[in-house]
C-alpha positions in Angstrom: -24.4 -2.2 15.4 -24.1 -0.4 12.1 -22.9 2.7 13.9 -20.1 0.7 15.4 -19.1 -0.9 12.1 -19.0 2.6 10.5 -16.8 3.9 13.3 -14.5 0.8 13.1 -14.3 1.2 9.3 -13.3 4.9 9.6 -10.7 4.0 12.3 -9.2 1.3 10.1 -9.1 3.6 7.1 -7.3 6.2 9.2 -4.8 3.7 10.4 -4.2 2.5 6.9 -3.6 6.1 5.7 -1.0 6.6 8.5 0.7 3.3 7.6 0.8 4.2 3.9 2.4 7.6 4.8 4.9 6.0 7.1 5.8 3.5 4.3 6.3 6.3 1.7 8.6 8.2 4.2 10.6 5.0 4.9 11.0 4.3 1.2 12.2 7.9 0.6 14.7 7.6 3.5 15.9 4.2 2.2 16.4 5.6 -1.3 18.5 8.4 0.1 20.5 6.0 2.3 21.1 3.6 -0.7 22.6 6.5 -2.7 24.7 8.1 0.0 28.0 6.3 -0.6 27.7 5.7 -4.4 30.1 7.4 -6.7 28.7 10.4 -8.6 28.3 8.7 -12.0 26.7 5.5 -10.8 23.2 6.5 -11.9 24.4 7.3 -15.4 26.2 4.0 -15.6 23.1 2.1 -14.4 20.9 3.9 -16.9 23.2 3.0 -19.8 23.6 -0.6 -18.8 20.2 -1.5 -17.4 18.0 -4.0 -19.1 14.8 -2.5 -20.5 
């Protein structure tokens, strides 16, 4: 029983790691897509006018 629990735990940890990697990649792609059509100086404007 303990052997199966250990195998299941390892499998779930592996799946979680894969999901986390996929999430990071999706976030990176989304950030690129978000900035594709913005004018060049948008980042500077947002930095100057953002609330801190």
